[in-house]
N, C-alpha and C positions, 0 to 999 in steps of 0.2 A: 736241542741246544742250538743257540744262535752261533753262527760262525763269527770269529773276531773280525771287526771292521777296521781296527786301527793298523792299517797296512801302509800308510803313507811314509815317504822317505824321512828318516830321522834328521833333525836339524842339528842336534848336538848329542854327544854320547852321554853326558850327565850334567846335572846342575846341583851343586852342593849336596851330592850324595843321592839325589833323587833319580828316578828312572828317566829315560830319554823324553825330550819334547818331540812333537811331531808337527809337520807342516800343517796338516789338517786332522787333528786328533778326533776320534769318534766320540760323540757326546750322547749321554742319556739324560733325559729330562723327566723327573718324577713329579707328576701332577700336571694334568693337561687342562687347567682352567685358563683364564685370560693370560696370565703371565707365562705359564708353561707352554701352552699351545703356540703363542706368539714367539717365544724363545726358540722352541723346536723348529718352527717354520723358518725363522730368520737365520738361525745357524746353518740350516740346510742350504739356504740361499748363498751363504758364504763359502760353501763347498764342503762342509762337514757331513759325515754320515751321522744321522741322528736317530735315536730310538726314544720314542715317547712312551711313558709308563703311567697307567692309571687303572684303578680298580673298577672304574665305571666302564663297563663293556661298550656302552653307546659311544663314548668318546674315542675309545680304541678303534671301534668299527668305522667311525667317521673318518679318522685320519688314515686308516688302512685303505679306505676307498677314495682317498684324495679329497675329502670334504672337511670343512671347518666344523668343529663341535660347538661353536658359538658364533654370535654375530660380531664381526669386526671387519671393517673395510680392508679389502685386499688380502685378507687372511686365507680365504678359500683358494684363491689363485696361487698363492705362495705354497700352500700345502699340496695342492694338486701337482704343481711343478716338482716339488721335492719327491713326491711319491712316484710320479711318472719317470723321473730321471734316476730313481733308485737310491736316493740319499736319505729319504725319510720313511720310517715305519713306526708301528706302535704295537704294544702288547701289555700284558699285566704282570710280567715277571721281572721284579727288581734284580734278582740274582742273575738271570740270563743277560739282562741288559748291562749290568756292571761287568760281567765276564767279557762282554764284547766291546766295551768302550774304555776310554781313559779318563774321562771327566764326567761327573754327574752333577746336574743342577737339581736342587730340591725346591720345588715350587708348590708345596701343599698349602692348603688354607689354614689360617689361624683365626677363626671367627671369635667374636666376643662371647664370653660367658655372661650370665645375668648380672654379675658384679662388675662387669666392664673389663676384667682381665682376659687376655687371649687364651683360647683353648689350644693347647700344644699337643694334644693327644695324637693327632695325625703325624706331626713332626717326630714325636717320640717313637711311634711305631715304625716310621720310615727309617729312622736312625738305627733301630734294631736290625731291620732287614738289610740295610747297607753294611752294617758291621758283620753280619753272618755271611754276606756275599764276599766281603773282603777277606774273610778268614780262609777262603779257598783260592784266593787269587795271589799269584806270585808277584805280578807287576805292580809298580807304583800307581796309585789312583788318586785323583783329586776330587773332593766333595765340596761343592759350592752351594751354600744355603742362600736362597733368594726370598724365602717366606719372610714376611715382616714379623719380627719377634722382639721381645723386650731385651734390653741390654743385659748381657751375661748369659743368654740362653745358648748361644753357640758353644761357648767355652765350658759352661757349667752343666749343660744338659746333653747337647748333641755329641760333643767330644768324648765325654766319659762313656756314653753308651756305645759309640762306635769302637772305642778302644777295648771295652769289656767284651763285646760280642765278636770282635775280630781277633783279639789276642795280639794286636799290633799297637805300636806307639805312634802317635801323630808326629809327623816329621820324617823319620826314616821309613815308617811303614805305610803312610798315606798322607796326603795333603788335605788342608781344610781352609776354607775361606768363608766369610760372610760377604755377600755381594748383592746389595740392595738394587731393586729395579725402580725405574722412574718412567714407567709406561702408562700413558693416559688412555683409558678406554675410548675408542672412536678414532684415535690417531696412533695406536700402539705400534704399528709397523713402521710408520715414519719416525716415531720416537726411538725405536730400536736402532735405526741406522743413522739418526742424527740426535743423539741424546745431549742434554746440557752438560753431563759429566758421567764418567764411569768410575764408580767407587769400589775399591777392593780392600777389604779388611782381611789380611792374611795371617794365618798362624805362624808362618815363617816366610822367608824370602823365596824359597823354592815354590811354595804354594802360590804366592802372589805373582811370581814370574810366569808360571804356567797358565794362570788365568788371564793375565794381561796380554799374553800373546794372541789370545782369541780376538782381541779388539784392535790389532795393529792396523787394520784397514778402516776402522771407524774413526772419523774425524771429530774427536771430542777429547777434552782433557781427562787423563786417567789419573785418579787420585788414589795413592796407596796410603793406608792408615791402619790403625789397630782394629781388631774385630769389634771391640766395644764401640769405638767411634762410628764405625760403619753401621752398626745396629742402630745407634742413636740418631744418626743423620736422617734416616728414613722417616722416623717419627717427627723429627724437627721439620723436615720438608712438608709433610702433610699437615702438621699443626699450623705452619705458616700459611699454607694454601687455604686452610679453613678460616684462619684469621682474616686473610684478604677478602674472602667471600663475605664473611660476617661484617667486616668493616665497610665494604662497598655497599652492602644492603642497608646498613644503618645510615650511611651518608645519603643513600638514595631516598630513604624515608624522610630525612630532614629536608633534603632539597625539594621533594614533592610538597611537603607541608608549607613551604614558603614560595612555591611556584617557580622553582629554578630547575632547569633541565639537568638532571643528575648525570646523564651520559656525556653531556658537554663538559660538565665540571670534571668528571673523572678522566675524560679524554685529554683535558689540559693537564691534569695531575700526573698522568703517566708519561707525559713528554719529558719530565724531569728525571733523567737517569743519573744525575750527579748525587741527588739527595734522596728522592722519593723511591725509586726502584734501583737500588744500588747497595753496595756493602756498607755505605755510610750509616752510622748509628747501630750497626749490627754486631757490635762487640760487647759481650757480657761485661758488666762493670757496675758502677754506682748509679744513683738516681739522676733523672734529668732535672733541670732547673732553668733559671734565667728569666729574662723579661718576656719571653714569648710563649713557650710551650705550656707552662702551668696556667697562665692567664687565658690563653686561647682555648685550652681544653675546657676551662670553666665557662667560657663564653659559649662554646659549642653545646655544652650540657644545658646551659641556660636557654638557648634557642630551642632545643629539643623539649625541655620542660614546658616552655611557653606554648609550644605547638602540640603538647600532649603526645609526644612521640617517644616510644620506648627504645632506648639505646644502651642495653646492658654492657656491651663491650666497651663503648666509649666511657660509660659511667665507671667502669672498673679501672681505668688507666691511672687516675690519680691515686686510688687506693693501692694499686700495685706499686706505684712509685714510692708511696709512703712506707709500704711494707719493706722496701729495699733499704730505706734508712734505718728502720727498726732492726733489720737483719745485721747491719753494720754495728749498731749499738750492742746487739746480743753477742757478736763476735768479740767486741772489746770487753764486755763483762766477763765472758768466758776466759779471756786471756788473763784477767785479774790484775791489771796495773793500777797504780795510784795516780801516776802522772802520764797524761796522754798528750802527745804533740801532733798537730795537723800540719802537714806540708801542703800548703795550698788551701785557700778558703773562698776565693771568688768562684763564681758558678762554673767556670772552666778556665784552663790555662790561657795565658796571653790576653787577658782582659782585666779591667778593674771593676767589672760589673758584679755587684753583690746581690742584685735583686733576685729574690727567691732562690738563693744559692742552697743546694742541698747540704753543702759542707757547713754552712752557718747553722742550718737546721740540726745537723749531726752534733755540732759543737754545743748547741743549746741543750739537746737531749742528754749529752754526756755530763754537762754541768748540773743538770737537774738530778742526775743519778749520783752526784757527789764526787765526781772525778775532778782532779786538778787539771785544767786544760790550758795549753798555750798553742799558738799558731805561728807559722811563718809564711808570708806571701808578700813579695816585694811590690806587688801591684795594688795593695790596699792603700786607699786614700781617704781623706776626710770627706771629700766630695762624693766618693763612691758609697761611703757609709751613710751619709745624709740622704742620698737618692734611694738607697735600699730601705732605709727607715720609713720613707714616705710610702713605699709599696708593700710594707709589712703588715697590712691590715688583717690578712688572713693567717699570719704566722702565730705560733704559740707565744705565750709570754716569755718562755725561756729562750726562744729564738730571738725575740726582740731584745731581751737582756744581753744575749751573746753579741748581737750587733753593736750595742752600746759599749760593750766591754772590749771590743776588738783592739783599740789602741793600747790599752793597759795589758792585754794578754798576748801581744805580738813580741816574738823573739827577734833579736837583731840579725840572725843569720840561720840558715838551715843547719849548719854544723852545731851551733849552740843549742838549737832546739833538740837535735838528736842526742846531744850530750846530756841534756836535762831530762828527757822523757824516758819512761819505762817502756812505753809502746809508741811507735810512730805510725800514724795513719797517713798513707800517701794518697793525696786527693788529686794531684795534677801530674800528668805524664810529661815531665820536663827533664832535659839532660842534666840541669843543675841538681835536681833532687836525686836523680839516679847516681850522679857522681858523689854527692854528699854521703849517701848511704854506702857506696863502695868504699869511701874513705873510712867509714865507721868500722869496716871489716866484719860486719855481721854481728856486732856486739849487742845491738838494740833490737828488741822485738818489733816486727813490722806487720801491719795490716794493710794490704795493697788493694786499692780500689781501682787501679788503672792498668794493671799488668805490666810491671816493671821489666826491663830487660834482664836476662838471666844473671848478668854480672852483679846486679843490685839485689838479688834474691838470696843472699848468702846467710841471712839470720837463721839460726836453728829453730827459732819460733816464728818463722815467716808464715803468713796465711794470706791467701787471695780471697777476695769476697765471693767470687764465683768460680774459682778454679783451685 
């Protein structure tokens, strides 16, 4: 049996009923692959006593001898230092490691099955062993899952297994977090000590507090959220990274086909951190429109077609945008109103530009479905309608009809539109519209395309398009 390692001075006697926190709590890491081995080495560098656990005896032997079980810059030196100084060890016993530590990180693999879904069998087995080990442990223990897993896995799979096997309830009996990692192979050590963010999805405040204390010396924003949001953000991050690679490669192929230096183009592109590499445009909501994005996407696709260059990602963007408008139509149909009012119809707020406005497109599709539709937008002008009509060559006949009918279908005020409608579709994020809905007192059904402030989301039949 391993001797308990958690002997550092207590920082406080209790936190919301949990067992004490410690200045340097002992840590166990289950799974000594890229994430687990790096985590074990780096936590030992921070002064923690760390036990690595793996069924692979080769990995255990490597760490026990002060060697890295895999190729990663600076990892071997870090492991050797931890072993030499007595902070890092490894074995194959989960029960002994949990008995000797206060926090366990679960870093087992979740590889793809043939159908694309992740194989969670290793995670399930580890959860069982953790639960059995906790059954014989009196002290509070925190379990932090780092394996990349589908949303709901921590709460619906890991949690009930540990509770069943331990006979304890999560919260008073043990802590639980989902804690995604953002370590890039090749620079994982550097990423551990200088991450872009630290994300903690805690079962409760005590669990999140205990985990957050481990990162007090790491200079990075610590984001606390729900377990499910933390699970999802890992997939979102990686999907976005994959999108960036695919996008850059498609731009590269187009550039090469027309004899333009793709690296020079993308070097200029990434200098824009206000729009291109920034939070801008990264809020789920309604479709894009206006005089630039749809037109220029079609032009980019045309260039690729002329050069016989395959760009499936760029090709998909307009289809995806169109599907978002269809999604809004489906939500309106599901709500079952007869009279639909649109608050805002220009392509975005604070402009009179109606060119390729997705809201006009939505209006046309609703009219085609037989709904009675009215709109309110103080920025609608006859000049704006004429300009949009000139650029509506690619629009459906119903959208062109909606443009022509705008003057006749416009309400005199937001309040009167809300009073008339069975369902209000909020298309612009403006203070005036939010205030008008607040005055309505939640009496009218709302479909929100812009994410209104909470004070304006009082309708019992409120629905957000993506939330």
